[in-house]
N, CA, C and O atoms as a MOPAC input file, in Angstrom:
PM7 MOZYME 1SCF
protein

 N     59.19500 1    23.88300 1   -11.55900 1
 C     58.06200 1    23.85000 1   -12.47600 1
 C     57.28100 1    25.15800 1   -12.33900 1
 O     56.97300 1    25.57800 1   -11.22400 1
 N     56.96200 1    25.79800 1   -13.45300 1
 C     56.22400 1    27.05700 1   -13.39300 1
 C     54.81700 1    26.87300 1   -12.80500 1
 O     54.14600 1    25.86900 1   -13.04500 1
 N     54.40500 1    27.86100 1   -12.04100 1
 C     53.06100 1    27.87400 1   -11.48100 1
 C     52.11100 1    28.48900 1   -12.49000 1
 O     52.45100 1    29.45600 1   -13.17200 1
 N     50.92100 1    27.92200 1   -12.57900 1
 C     49.88000 1    28.42800 1   -13.49000 1
 C     48.87300 1    29.19500 1   -12.63900 1
 O     48.21100 1    28.62400 1   -11.77200 1
 N     48.76700 1    30.51600 1   -12.90500 1
 C     47.96300 1    31.40300 1   -12.07000 1
 C     46.90100 1    32.10200 1   -12.90900 1
 O     47.18800 1    32.63300 1   -13.98200 1
 N     45.66900 1    32.09200 1   -12.40600 1
 C     44.56200 1    32.80200 1   -13.03700 1
 C     44.08200 1    33.87800 1   -12.07600 1
 O     43.77800 1    33.58900 1   -10.91800 1
 N     44.01400 1    35.12400 1   -12.55300 1
 C     43.47800 1    36.22800 1   -11.75700 1
 C     42.10300 1    36.59200 1   -12.30100 1
 O     41.90600 1    36.67100 1   -13.51400 1
 N     41.14600 1    36.81400 1   -11.38500 1
 C     39.75000 1    36.95400 1   -11.78400 1
 C     39.10500 1    38.16600 1   -11.12100 1
 O     39.24800 1    38.39000 1    -9.91900 1
 N     38.39200 1    38.94000 1   -11.93500 1
 C     37.55700 1    40.02700 1   -11.42900 1
 C     36.16600 1    39.86900 1   -12.03800 1
 O     35.82000 1    38.78400 1   -12.50600 1
 N     35.38200 1    40.91200 1   -12.03800 1
 C     34.01200 1    40.81400 1   -12.52900 1
 C     33.94300 1    40.73700 1   -14.05400 1
 O     33.41500 1    39.77100 1   -14.60400 1
 N     34.47300 1    41.74800 1   -14.73100 1
 C     34.32300 1    41.81800 1   -16.18800 1
 C     35.56400 1    41.49200 1   -16.98700 1
 O     35.49900 1    41.36900 1   -18.21000 1
 N     36.71700 1    41.34800 1   -16.30500 1
 C     37.99100 1    41.07700 1   -16.97300 1
 C     38.40200 1    42.20300 1   -17.91000 1
 O     38.97000 1    41.97600 1   -18.97800 1
 N     38.09300 1    43.44800 1   -17.47000 1
 C     38.50700 1    44.59400 1   -18.28500 1
 C     39.31800 1    45.62800 1   -17.49700 1
 O     39.83900 1    46.57200 1   -18.09100 1
 N     39.43500 1    45.47300 1   -16.17800 1
 C     40.20400 1    46.43300 1   -15.38600 1
 C     41.21000 1    45.73900 1   -14.46800 1
 O     42.40600 1    45.70400 1   -14.75500 1
 N     40.71400 1    45.19500 1   -13.37600 1
 C     41.60400 1    44.66300 1   -12.33800 1
 C     42.37600 1    43.43800 1   -12.78100 1
 O     43.60100 1    43.40300 1   -12.66000 1
 N     41.68300 1    42.43000 1   -13.29300 1
 C     42.40700 1    41.18700 1   -13.61000 1
 C     43.37000 1    41.32900 1   -14.78200 1
 O     44.43900 1    40.72100 1   -14.73600 1
 N     43.06100 1    42.09800 1   -15.83500 1
 C     44.09500 1    42.25700 1   -16.87200 1
 C     45.32300 1    43.01000 1   -16.34100 1
 O     46.45400 1    42.70600 1   -16.72000 1
 N     45.09100 1    43.99300 1   -15.46400 1
 C     46.22800 1    44.71600 1   -14.88700 1
 C     47.05800 1    43.77800 1   -14.00800 1
 O     48.28700 1    43.82800 1   -14.03600 1
 N     46.39100 1    42.92700 1   -13.23200 1
 C     47.11100 1    41.95900 1   -12.40500 1
 C     47.85500 1    40.94700 1   -13.27000 1
 O     48.97400 1    40.55200 1   -12.94500 1
 N     47.23900 1    40.53200 1   -14.36400 1
 C     47.90600 1    39.62400 1   -15.29500 1
 C     49.20800 1    40.24100 1   -15.78800 1
 O     50.24600 1    39.58000 1   -15.80400 1
 N     49.15300 1    41.50300 1   -16.18900 1
 C     50.35300 1    42.17900 1   -16.69800 1
 C     51.41800 1    42.32900 1   -15.61700 1
 O     52.60100 1    42.11100 1   -15.87600 1
 N     51.00400 1    42.69800 1   -14.41000 1
 C     51.96800 1    42.86700 1   -13.31600 1
 C     52.62800 1    41.53700 1   -12.96300 1
 O     53.83800 1    41.47900 1   -12.74700 1
 N     51.83900 1    40.48200 1   -12.90600 1
 C     52.40100 1    39.17000 1   -12.58800 1
 C     53.29500 1    38.65100 1   -13.70700 1
 O     54.32100 1    38.02700 1   -13.43700 1
 N     52.92300 1    38.89600 1   -14.94400 1
 C     53.77600 1    38.45700 1   -16.05900 1
 C     55.13700 1    39.11800 1   -16.00400 1
 O     56.15200 1    38.48900 1   -16.30300 1
 N     55.16200 1    40.38600 1   -15.62300 1
 C     56.43900 1    41.09100 1   -15.52700 1
 C     57.30400 1    40.48900 1   -14.41500 1
 O     58.50400 1    40.28700 1   -14.59800 1
 N     56.69600 1    40.20800 1   -13.27300 1
 C     57.45100 1    39.69000 1   -12.12800 1
 C     57.76600 1    38.20400 1   -12.23300 1
 O     58.76400 1    37.73800 1   -11.68300 1
 N     56.91400 1    37.45700 1   -12.94100 1
 C     57.04200 1    35.99900 1   -13.01900 1
 C     57.05100 1    35.53700 1   -14.47900 1
 O     56.14600 1    34.81700 1   -14.90100 1
 N     58.05100 1    35.93600 1   -15.24400 1
 C     58.04000 1    35.64500 1   -16.68100 1
 C     58.06400 1    34.16300 1   -17.03200 1
 O     57.67700 1    33.78900 1   -18.13900 1
 N     58.50800 1    33.31700 1   -16.11600 1
 C     58.57200 1    31.88400 1   -16.41000 1
 C     57.32000 1    31.12200 1   -15.97600 1
 O     57.23800 1    29.90600 1   -16.15000 1
 N     56.36100 1    31.82800 1   -15.42100 1
 C     55.12100 1    31.20700 1   -14.96700 1
 C     54.01300 1    31.49400 1   -15.98100 1
 O     54.11600 1    32.43200 1   -16.77100 1
 N     52.96700 1    30.69000 1   -15.95400 1
 C     51.82800 1    30.90000 1   -16.85500 1
 C     50.78500 1    31.74400 1   -16.12000 1
 O     50.26500 1    31.33800 1   -15.08100 1
 N     50.49100 1    32.90900 1   -16.66700 1
 C     49.55800 1    33.84500 1   -16.04800 1
 C     48.44300 1    34.14800 1   -17.04400 1
 O     48.70300 1    34.37600 1   -18.22600 1
 N     47.20800 1    34.15100 1   -16.56500 1
 C     46.05400 1    34.50100 1   -17.39700 1
 C     45.05700 1    35.23800 1   -16.51700 1
 O     45.22300 1    35.30500 1   -15.29900 1
 N     44.02400 1    35.78900 1   -17.13800 1
 C     42.97700 1    36.47100 1   -16.38400 1
 C     41.62500 1    36.15600 1   -16.99400 1
 O     41.51900 1    35.75400 1   -18.15300 1
 N     40.58800 1    36.35100 1   -16.17700 1
 C     39.21900 1    36.07500 1   -16.60400 1
 C     38.26500 1    36.89700 1   -15.74500 1
 O     38.66400 1    37.52300 1   -14.76300 1
 N     36.99900 1    36.88000 1   -16.14000 1
 C     35.95500 1    37.54500 1   -15.37400 1
 C     34.88400 1    36.55500 1   -14.97600 1
 O     34.71600 1    35.51700 1   -15.61600 1
 N     34.16200 1    36.87500 1   -13.92400 1
 C     33.06000 1    36.00500 1   -13.53000 1
 C     31.81400 1    36.26500 1   -14.37500 1
 O     30.94700 1    35.39700 1   -14.48000 1
 N     31.71800 1    37.44500 1   -14.97600 1
 C     30.56700 1    37.75600 1   -15.83000 1
 C     30.94700 1    37.57400 1   -17.29900 1
 O     32.12300 1    37.46000 1   -17.64300 1
 N     29.94200 1    37.55100 1   -18.13900 1
 C     30.18700 1    37.43500 1   -19.58600 1
 C     29.94700 1    38.75600 1   -20.31200 1
 O     29.86600 1    38.78300 1   -21.54000 1
 N     29.83300 1    39.83400 1   -19.57100 1
 C     29.47300 1    41.13000 1   -20.15000 1
 C     30.45300 1    41.63400 1   -21.21000 1
 O     30.03900 1    42.28200 1   -22.17100 1
 N     31.72900 1    41.35000 1   -21.05000 1
 C     32.74900 1    41.95400 1   -21.92300 1
 C     33.56700 1    40.93500 1   -22.70800 1
 O     34.63300 1    41.26900 1   -23.22500 1
 N     33.08700 1    39.70400 1   -22.80500 1
 C     33.85200 1    38.65500 1   -23.48600 1
 C     34.28100 1    39.13000 1   -24.87300 1
 O     33.46800 1    39.61800 1   -25.65800 1
 N     35.56900 1    38.97900 1   -25.15700 1
 C     36.13400 1    39.36100 1   -26.44900 1
 C     36.55500 1    40.81800 1   -26.54200 1
 O     37.19800 1    41.20700 1   -27.51600 1
 N     36.21200 1    41.62300 1   -25.56400 1
 C     36.54700 1    43.05100 1   -25.59300 1
 C     37.92900 1    43.30100 1   -24.99400 1
 O     38.40800 1    42.51700 1   -24.17400 1
 N     38.57100 1    44.40600 1   -25.41200 1
 C     39.84200 1    44.78300 1   -24.79500 1
 C     39.59300 1    45.36600 1   -23.40400 1
 O     38.45000 1    45.65700 1   -23.05400 1
 N     40.64200 1    45.53900 1   -22.61600 1
 C     40.48600 1    46.19100 1   -21.31700 1
 C     39.90600 1    47.60800 1   -21.46300 1
 O     39.94400 1    48.21500 1   -22.53300 1
 N     39.37700 1    48.09600 1   -20.35900 1
 C     38.75300 1    49.42300 1   -20.29100 1
 C     39.80600 1    50.49700 1   -20.61600 1
 O     40.88800 1    50.47500 1   -20.03100 1
 N     39.51900 1    51.42900 1   -21.52700 1
 C     40.52500 1    52.42300 1   -21.93700 1
 C     41.21100 1    53.17900 1   -20.79700 1
 O     42.42600 1    53.36400 1   -20.86400 1
 N     40.49900 1    53.62800 1   -19.75000 1
 C     41.24200 1    54.28700 1   -18.67000 1
 C     42.24700 1    53.36900 1   -17.96500 1
 O     43.28900 1    53.83600 1   -17.50500 1
 N     41.94600 1    52.07500 1   -17.87600 1
 C     42.90400 1    51.14900 1   -17.27600 1
 C     44.08000 1    50.93000 1   -18.22300 1
 O     45.22500 1    50.83400 1   -17.78100 1
 N     43.80500 1    50.85100 1   -19.50400 1
 C     44.89900 1    50.72800 1   -20.47200 1
 C     45.86200 1    51.90100 1   -20.31600 1
 O     47.07700 1    51.71000 1   -20.28900 1
 N     45.32000 1    53.11900 1   -20.21400 1
 C     46.16700 1    54.31700 1   -20.09300 1
 C     46.94800 1    54.32500 1   -18.77400 1
 O     48.14900 1    54.59800 1   -18.76600 1
 N     46.27400 1    54.03000 1   -17.67100 1
 C     46.95300 1    54.03900 1   -16.36900 1
 C     48.04600 1    52.97400 1   -16.32500 1
 O     49.14100 1    53.22500 1   -15.82100 1
 N     47.75400 1    51.80400 1   -16.84700 1
 C     48.74500 1    50.72700 1   -16.86800 1
 C     49.93100 1    51.09700 1   -17.76300 1
 O     51.07900 1    50.81400 1   -17.42400 1
 N     49.65400 1    51.72200 1   -18.89100 1
 C     50.72800 1    52.12300 1   -19.81600 1
 C     51.69800 1    53.09400 1   -19.14400 1
 O     52.89300 1    53.07900 1   -19.43800 1
 N     51.19000 1    53.93100 1   -18.25000 1
 C     52.05900 1    54.87600 1   -17.53600 1
 C     53.05300 1    54.13700 1   -16.62800 1
 O     54.06000 1    54.70600 1   -16.20700 1
 N     52.76400 1    52.88800 1   -16.33900 1
 C     53.66300 1    52.07300 1   -15.50900 1
 C     54.40900 1    51.02900 1   -16.34000 1
 O     55.10800 1    50.17200 1   -15.79900 1
 N     54.25200 1    51.11600 1   -17.64700 1
 C     54.98600 1    50.21300 1   -18.52500 1
 C     54.29300 1    48.91200 1   -18.85200 1
 O     54.92000 1    48.00600 1   -19.40000 1
 N     53.00800 1    48.79100 1   -18.53000 1
 C     52.24900 1    47.57600 1   -18.84200 1
 C     51.44000 1    47.80300 1   -20.11600 1
 O     50.74600 1    48.81200 1   -20.24200 1
 N     51.52900 1    46.88400 1   -21.04200 1
 C     50.74200 1    46.96100 1   -22.27400 1
 C     49.56700 1    45.99800 1   -22.18200 1
 O     49.74000 1    44.78500 1   -22.30200 1
 N     48.37800 1    46.53900 1   -21.96900 1
 C     47.18000 1    45.71100 1   -21.86500 1
 C     46.46100 1    45.55000 1   -23.19800 1
 O     45.49700 1    44.79000 1   -23.28600 1
 N     46.90800 1    46.24900 1   -24.23300 1
 C     46.16000 1    46.27000 1   -25.50100 1
 C     45.98400 1    44.90400 1   -26.16500 1
 O     44.96900 1    44.70800 1   -26.83300 1
 N     46.90900 1    43.94200 1   -26.02400 1
 C     46.66300 1    42.64900 1   -26.67500 1
 C     45.63400 1    41.77100 1   -25.94900 1
 O     45.14000 1    40.79600 1   -26.51400 1
 N     45.31600 1    42.11600 1   -24.70900 1
 C     44.44600 1    41.25800 1   -23.90300 1
 C     42.97800 1    41.39200 1   -24.31200 1
 O     42.53800 1    42.45300 1   -24.75400 1
 N     42.23900 1    40.30800 1   -24.15900 1
 C     40.79900 1    40.28900 1   -24.44700 1
 C     40.09900 1    39.56300 1   -23.30800 1
 O     40.59300 1    38.56300 1   -22.78600 1
 N     38.94300 1    40.08800 1   -22.93600 1
 C     38.18700 1    39.52300 1   -21.82000 1
 C     37.65400 1    38.13900 1   -22.15700 1
 O     37.26100 1    37.85000 1   -23.28700 1
 N     37.65800 1    37.30100 1   -21.13500 1
 C     37.03800 1    35.98400 1   -21.22900 1
 C     36.37500 1    35.68300 1   -19.89800 1
 O     36.67100 1    36.31300 1   -18.88300 1
 N     35.48800 1    34.72400 1   -19.91600 1
 C     34.79100 1    34.33000 1   -18.69900 1
 C     35.45900 1    33.08700 1   -18.10400 1
 O     35.88600 1    32.19200 1   -18.83300 1
 N     35.54200 1    33.04500 1   -16.78200 1
 C     36.08600 1    31.86700 1   -16.11300 1
 C     35.18100 1    30.66700 1   -16.39200 1
 O     33.97200 1    30.81100 1   -16.56800 1
 N     35.78900 1    29.48700 1   -16.42700 1
 C     35.03700 1    28.25900 1   -16.70100 1
 C     35.55700 1    27.14900 1   -15.78600 1
 O     36.63800 1    27.26300 1   -15.20800 1
 N     34.79100 1    26.10100 1   -15.66600 1
 C     35.16700 1    24.99100 1   -14.78200 1
 C     36.53200 1    24.40900 1   -15.14900 1
 O     37.27600 1    23.99100 1   -14.26200 1
 N     36.87100 1    24.37300 1   -16.42200 1
 C     38.15700 1    23.82500 1   -16.86400 1
 C     39.34000 1    24.58000 1   -16.25700 1
 O     40.43200 1    24.02400 1   -16.14300 1
 N     39.13400 1    25.83000 1   -15.86900 1
 C     40.21800 1    26.60300 1   -15.26600 1
 C     40.71200 1    25.98300 1   -13.96100 1
 O     41.86000 1    26.19700 1   -13.57000 1
 N     39.85200 1    25.21400 1   -13.28400 1
 C     40.27400 1    24.54000 1   -12.06200 1
 C     41.25200 1    23.40200 1   -12.36300 1
 O     41.97000 1    22.94500 1   -11.47400 1
 N     41.27600 1    22.95500 1   -13.59800 1
 C     42.22000 1    21.92700 1   -14.04500 1
 C     43.47100 1    22.59300 1   -14.61100 1
 O     44.59200 1    22.14300 1   -14.37100 1
 N     43.26300 1    23.65900 1   -15.35900 1
 C     44.35200 1    24.30300 1   -16.09300 1
 C     45.25700 1    25.18800 1   -15.24400 1
 O     46.36000 1    25.53000 1   -15.67100 1
 N     44.80500 1    25.56400 1   -14.04400 1
 C     45.58700 1    26.47400 1   -13.19800 1
 C     45.84300 1    25.87000 1   -11.82700 1
 O     45.04600 1    25.08300 1   -11.31600 1
 N     46.98500 1    26.25800 1   -11.23800 1
 C     47.38600 1    25.79500 1    -9.91200 1
 C     46.85500 1    26.69600 1    -8.80600 1
 O     46.73200 1    26.27100 1    -7.65700 1
 N     46.54100 1    27.94400 1    -9.15400 1
 C     46.08800 1    28.93900 1    -8.18800 1
 C     45.15200 1    29.90000 1    -8.90000 1
 O     45.46000 1    30.38900 1    -9.98700 1
 N     44.01000 1    30.16800 1    -8.28400 1
 C     43.05800 1    31.14400 1    -8.81600 1
 C     42.93000 1    32.25600 1    -7.78800 1
 O     42.66500 1    32.00200 1    -6.61300 1
 N     43.12000 1    33.49100 1    -8.23800 1
 C     43.10000 1    34.64900 1    -7.35800 1
 C     41.92600 1    35.55600 1    -7.70100 1
 O     41.77800 1    35.98900 1    -8.84400 1
 N     41.10000 1    35.83800 1    -6.70900 1
 C     39.93700 1    36.69900 1    -6.88400 1
 C     40.25200 1    38.10500 1    -6.38200 1
 O     41.02400 1    38.27900 1    -5.44000 1
 N     39.64900 1    39.10000 1    -7.01700 1
 C     39.86900 1    40.48900 1    -6.62700 1
 C     39.02200 1    40.92200 1    -5.43800 1
 O     39.35200 1    41.90300 1    -4.77200 1
 N     37.92600 1    40.20100 1    -5.16100 1
 C     37.07700 1    40.54200 1    -4.01800 1
 C     36.27000 1    39.31500 1    -3.60000 1
 O     36.27600 1    38.28900 1    -4.28100 1
 N     35.58200 1    39.43700 1    -2.47600 1
 C     34.86500 1    38.28300 1    -1.93000 1
 C     33.67400 1    37.86800 1    -2.77800 1
 O     33.34300 1    36.68300 1    -2.81800 1
 N     33.02800 1    38.79400 1    -3.45200 1
 C     31.90400 1    38.43100 1    -4.32700 1
 C     32.41200 1    37.57600 1    -5.48000 1
 O     31.81600 1    36.54500 1    -5.79100 1
 N     33.49300 1    37.98500 1    -6.11200 1
 C     34.06400 1    37.18600 1    -7.19300 1
 C     34.58800 1    35.86100 1    -6.67600 1
 O     34.47200 1    34.84700 1    -7.36500 1
 N     35.16300 1    35.84000 1    -5.47900 1
 C     35.63100 1    34.58300 1    -4.90400 1
 C     34.45300 1    33.61900 1    -4.74900 1
 O     34.56700 1    32.44300 1    -5.09600 1
 N     33.33100 1    34.10400 1    -4.23600 1
 C     32.15300 1    33.24700 1    -4.07300 1
 C     31.64100 1    32.76000 1    -5.42500 1
 O     31.25500 1    31.59900 1    -5.56100 1
 N     31.63600 1    33.64700 1    -6.43000 1
 C     31.18200 1    33.24600 1    -7.76900 1
 C     32.11900 1    32.20800 1    -8.38700 1
 O     31.66300 1    31.29300 1    -9.07200 1
 N     33.40500 1    32.34400 1    -8.15300 1
 C     34.37700 1    31.36100 1    -8.64400 1
 C     34.09900 1    30.00400 1    -7.99800 1
 O     34.10100 1    28.97700 1    -8.67700 1
 N     33.86400 1    30.00200 1    -6.70800 1
 C     33.62800 1    28.75000 1    -5.98100 1
 C     32.39000 1    28.01500 1    -6.49700 1
 O     32.33900 1    26.78800 1    -6.41500 1
 N     31.40000 1    28.72200 1    -7.02100 1
 C     30.20300 1    28.04600 1    -7.55000 1
 C     30.52900 1    27.21400 1    -8.77900 1
 O     29.77300 1    26.31300 1    -9.14200 1
 N     31.66200 1    27.51700 1    -9.42800 1
 C     32.07600 1    26.77400 1   -10.62200 1
 C     32.98100 1    25.58200 1   -10.30300 1
 O     33.27400 1    24.76900 1   -11.17900 1
 N     33.41700 1    25.48400 1    -9.06000 1
 C     34.38500 1    24.45300 1    -8.69100 1
 C     33.82700 1    23.05900 1    -8.99500 1
 O     32.76900 1    22.68500 1    -8.49000 1
 N     34.54400 1    22.29600 1    -9.82100 1
 C     34.11800 1    20.92200 1   -10.08400 1
 C     34.29100 1    20.04600 1    -8.83900 1
 O     35.17900 1    20.28500 1    -8.02100 1
 N     33.45600 1    19.05900 1    -8.71000 1
 C     33.56300 1    18.11700 1    -7.59000 1
 C     34.96300 1    17.50900 1    -7.56900 1
 O     35.47500 1    17.07900 1    -8.60400 1
 N     35.56900 1    17.47600 1    -6.41000 1
 C     36.87900 1    16.87700 1    -6.26200 1
 C     38.04500 1    17.80500 1    -6.53300 1
 O     39.19100 1    17.42700 1    -6.28900 1
 N     37.79300 1    19.01400 1    -7.03200 1
 C     38.88400 1    19.94800 1    -7.32200 1
 C     39.45500 1    20.50200 1    -6.02600 1
 O     38.71400 1    20.91300 1    -5.13200 1
 N     40.76600 1    20.50900 1    -5.93600 1
 C     41.45000 1    21.06100 1    -4.76700 1
 C     42.22300 1    22.33400 1    -5.12100 1
 O     43.02100 1    22.81200 1    -4.31400 1
 N     42.00000 1    22.88400 1    -6.30300 1
 C     42.71300 1    24.09500 1    -6.72200 1
 C     42.43200 1    25.22600 1    -5.73700 1
 O     41.27200 1    25.56300 1    -5.49900 1
 N     43.47400 1    25.81300 1    -5.16400 1
 C     43.25300 1    26.90700 1    -4.21900 1
 C     42.65900 1    28.13800 1    -4.90900 1
 O     43.07200 1    28.51300 1    -6.00600 1
 N     41.69000 1    28.74900 1    -4.24800 1
 C     41.11700 1    30.02400 1    -4.66700 1
 C     41.30000 1    30.97000 1    -3.49300 1
 O     40.80600 1    30.71700 1    -2.39400 1
 N     42.01200 1    32.05800 1    -3.73500 1
 C     42.33200 1    33.00800 1    -2.66500 1
 C     42.06400 1    34.42300 1    -3.13900 1
 O     41.93000 1    34.68700 1    -4.33300 1
 N     41.99000 1    35.31900 1    -2.17800 1
 C     41.91700 1    36.73600 1    -2.51000 1
 C     43.31300 1    37.21700 1    -2.90200 1
 O     44.29700 1    36.85800 1    -2.25500 1
 N     43.40200 1    38.01000 1    -3.93600 1
 C     44.68900 1    38.54500 1    -4.38100 1
 C     45.32600 1    39.37700 1    -3.27500 1
 O     46.54700 1    39.36800 1    -3.11300 1
 N     44.50400 1    40.09900 1    -2.51100 1
 C     45.04000 1    40.95100 1    -1.44700 1
 C     45.64700 1    40.15900 1    -0.29900 1
 O     46.33300 1    40.73600 1     0.54400 1
 N     45.41100 1    38.84800 1    -0.24500 1
 C     46.07800 1    38.01400 1     0.77500 1
 C     47.59400 1    38.13000 1     0.66100 1
 O     48.30800 1    37.88000 1     1.63200 1
 N     48.08600 1    38.50200 1    -0.50200 1
 C     49.52200 1    38.59100 1    -0.74500 1
 C     50.07800 1    39.99200 1    -0.48700 1
 O     51.26100 1    40.24800 1    -0.71000 1
 N     49.21200 1    40.89600 1    -0.01400 1
 C     49.66100 1    42.25000 1     0.32000 1
 C     49.05100 1    42.68300 1     1.64800 1
 O     48.36100 1    43.70100 1     1.71100 1
 N     49.30100 1    41.91400 1     2.71600 1
 C     48.67400 1    42.26300 1     3.99100 1
 C     49.07400 1    43.64500 1     4.50200 1
 O     48.30900 1    44.30700 1     5.20300 1
 N     50.27900 1    44.06500 1     4.14100 1
 C     50.74600 1    45.38200 1     4.58300 1
 C     49.93300 1    46.52100 1     3.97600 1
 O     49.95400 1    47.63700 1     4.49600 1
 N     49.22000 1    46.25700 1     2.88700 1
 C     48.40300 1    47.29600 1     2.23600 1
 C     47.12500 1    47.57000 1     3.01900 1
 O     46.50100 1    48.61800 1     2.85100 1
 N     46.73900 1    46.62900 1     3.87300 1
 C     45.55900 1    46.83700 1     4.69900 1
 C     44.24100 1    46.82800 1     3.94100 1
 O     43.24900 1    47.38000 1     4.41600 1
 N     44.22200 1    46.21200 1     2.77700 1
 C     43.00000 1    46.16300 1     1.96500 1
 C     42.43900 1    44.74700 1     1.96500 1
 O     43.18500 1    43.77500 1     1.84400 1
 N     41.13600 1    44.63800 1     2.10000 1
 C     40.50700 1    43.31900 1     2.08600 1
 C     40.16000 1    42.87300 1     0.67700 1
 O     39.86500 1    41.70000 1     0.44600 1
 N     40.19700 1    43.81500 1    -0.27700 1
 C     39.88800 1    43.49800 1    -1.67000 1
 C     40.48900 1    44.56900 1    -2.56900 1
 O     40.91600 1    45.62400 1    -2.10100 1
 N     40.51700 1    44.28300 1    -3.86300 1
 C     40.96000 1    45.26800 1    -4.84800 1
 C     39.69700 1    45.95900 1    -5.35600 1
 O     38.88500 1    45.32300 1    -6.02700 1
 N     39.51300 1    47.24000 1    -5.05300 1
 C     38.30800 1    47.94300 1    -5.49100 1
 C     38.21400 1    47.99300 1    -7.01700 1
 O     39.23000 1    47.97800 1    -7.71100 1
 N     37.00500 1    48.05000 1    -7.52100 1
 C     36.78800 1    48.07400 1    -8.96900 1
 C     36.89300 1    49.50800 1    -9.48400 1
 O     36.00800 1    50.32000 1    -9.21200 1
 N     37.95900 1    49.84000 1   -10.22300 1
 C     38.13200 1    51.21100 1   -10.69800 1
 C     37.11400 1    51.61300 1   -11.76200 1
 O     36.95800 1    52.79900 1   -12.05500 1
 N     36.42300 1    50.63800 1   -12.33800 1
 C     35.35200 1    50.94700 1   -13.28800 1
 C     34.30300 1    51.80900 1   -12.59500 1
 O     33.65700 1    52.64500 1   -13.22600 1
 N     34.14100 1    51.59600 1   -11.28500 1
 C     33.15900 1    52.34900 1   -10.51200 1
 C     33.79000 1    53.46200 1    -9.68300 1
 O     33.15600 1    54.49400 1    -9.46300 1
 N     35.04100 1    53.27400 1    -9.21300 1
 C     35.68000 1    54.27000 1    -8.34000 1
 C     36.50500 1    55.29200 1    -9.10500 1
 O     36.75600 1    56.38400 1    -8.59500 1
 N     36.92700 1    54.96600 1   -10.30500 1
 C     37.82200 1    55.79900 1   -11.13100 1
 C     39.21600 1    55.96600 1   -10.53000 1
 O     39.97400 1    56.82800 1   -10.97200 1
 N     39.56300 1    55.15900 1    -9.53600 1
 C     40.89200 1    55.25100 1    -8.92600 1
 C     41.81200 1    54.18400 1    -9.52700 1
 O     42.17400 1    53.21100 1    -8.86600 1
 N     42.17400 1    54.38900 1   -10.77700 1
 C     42.99600 1    53.40600 1   -11.48700 1
 C     44.39500 1    53.31000 1   -10.89500 1
 O     44.95000 1    52.21600 1   -10.79500 1
 N     44.96700 1    54.43800 1   -10.50300 1
 C     46.31900 1    54.39900 1    -9.93900 1
 C     46.34000 1    53.74900 1    -8.56900 1
 O     47.26900 1    53.00200 1    -8.26100 1
 N     45.35100 1    54.01100 1    -7.74600 1
 C     45.27100 1    53.35100 1    -6.44500 1
 C     45.12600 1    51.84600 1    -6.58600 1
 O     45.72700 1    51.08000 1    -5.83200 1
 N     44.32400 1    51.42700 1    -7.55800 1
 C     44.14700 1    49.99700 1    -7.82700 1
 C     45.45800 1    49.39100 1    -8.31300 1
 O     45.82300 1    48.29000 1    -7.89900 1
 N     46.15700 1    50.08900 1    -9.17600 1
 C     47.44200 1    49.57800 1    -9.66200 1
 C     48.45700 1    49.47200 1    -8.52900 1
 O     49.24400 1    48.52600 1    -8.49600 1
 N     48.45300 1    50.42600 1    -7.60000 1
 C     49.35100 1    50.33800 1    -6.43900 1
 C     49.08800 1    49.05100 1    -5.66600 1
 O     50.02000 1    48.33500 1    -5.29900 1
 N     47.80600 1    48.76400 1    -5.42000 1
 C     47.43600 1    47.57000 1    -4.66500 1
 C     47.76700 1    46.29600 1    -5.44100 1
 O     48.26400 1    45.32800 1    -4.86700 1
 N     47.49300 1    46.29900 1    -6.73200 1
 C     47.81600 1    45.14000 1    -7.57900 1
 C     49.31300 1    44.87400 1    -7.57900 1
 O     49.73700 1    43.72400 1    -7.46400 1
 N     50.11300 1    45.91800 1    -7.70600 1
 C     51.56300 1    45.73000 1    -7.71300 1
 C     52.06200 1    45.20800 1    -6.36700 1
 O     52.96800 1    44.37600 1    -6.32700 1
 N     51.48400 1    45.68600 1    -5.27100 1
 C     51.88500 1    45.20300 1    -3.94800 1
 C     51.55100 1    43.71700 1    -3.80000 1
 O     52.37000 1    42.93600 1    -3.31400 1
 N     50.34400 1    43.33300 1    -4.22200 1
 C     49.95100 1    41.91700 1    -4.12600 1
 C     50.79100 1    41.05300 1    -5.06500 1
 O     51.18100 1    39.94300 1    -4.70400 1
 N     51.06700 1    41.55300 1    -6.25200 1
 C     51.89000 1    40.79700 1    -7.20700 1
 C     53.29300 1    40.56500 1    -6.63900 1
 O     53.83400 1    39.46600 1    -6.75700 1
 N     53.87900 1    41.58800 1    -6.02800 1
 C     55.20900 1    41.42800 1    -5.43000 1
 C     55.16800 1    40.45200 1    -4.25700 1
 O     56.08600 1    39.65200 1    -4.07600 1
 N     54.10600 1    40.52100 1    -3.46300 1
 C     53.96500 1    39.59100 1    -2.35400 1
 C     53.85900 1    38.15700 1    -2.81700 1
 O     54.47400 1    37.26200 1    -2.23800 1
 N     53.07500 1    37.93600 1    -3.86600 1
 C     52.94600 1    36.58500 1    -4.42400 1
 C     54.26900 1    36.12800 1    -5.02400 1
 O     54.67400 1    34.98200 1    -4.82800 1
 N     54.94200 1    37.00600 1    -5.74900 1
 C     56.21000 1    36.63300 1    -6.38900 1
 C     57.24300 1    36.17200 1    -5.36000 1
 O     58.05300 1    35.29100 1    -5.64600 1
 N     57.21700 1    36.75900 1    -4.17900 1
 C     58.16600 1    36.36800 1    -3.12000 1
 C     57.89200 1    34.95800 1    -2.61000 1
 O     58.79400 1    34.31100 1    -2.07900 1
 N     56.67000 1    34.47500 1    -2.76200 1
 C     56.28800 1    33.16200 1    -2.24800 1
 C     56.45900 1    32.03500 1    -3.26600 1
 O     56.37800 1    30.86100 1    -2.90400 1
 N     56.69100 1    32.37600 1    -4.52200 1
 C     56.78900 1    31.36100 1    -5.56700 1
 C     58.23300 1    31.11500 1    -5.97200 1
 O     59.06300 1    32.02300 1    -5.91500 1
 N     58.53200 1    29.88400 1    -6.38300 1
 C     59.88100 1    29.62200 1    -6.91200 1
 C     60.06700 1    30.36400 1    -8.22400 1
 O     59.12400 1    30.51500 1    -9.00000 1
 N     61.24800 1    30.81100 1    -8.46000 1
 C     61.52600 1    31.58200 1    -9.68600 1
 C     61.88300 1    30.68300 1   -10.82500 1
 O     62.14600 1    31.16000 1   -11.92900 1

């Protein structure tokens, strides 16, 4: 049975759409989506520098549009992955009573990378470094899931 995975960052315009694309490539039979904890960019496409950096690696982010995470996501997904501890805490505030849906840091799947979180390239401008980390975590997660 395919796993339903939601990747979450702050605005859903850089990290989580890139992670969505990387996971979709590695796990084509699984359901992958992304969201943000804020509502700042709802309905907007990913950030243009991330679109360009991702395109250089063969990921097309142009069809994606930002959305905000909601309580229903704890029902609709089997695993929710946060890009950093602040987003993880914000996700947990939405957890419905009785929900057992795991919420983990995306970097938990790339321990060899030595990163505790995926930095926000909107502020660091290191889109390629972020993509390296996202791809490492995506590959780590893919190894743990049934194909």
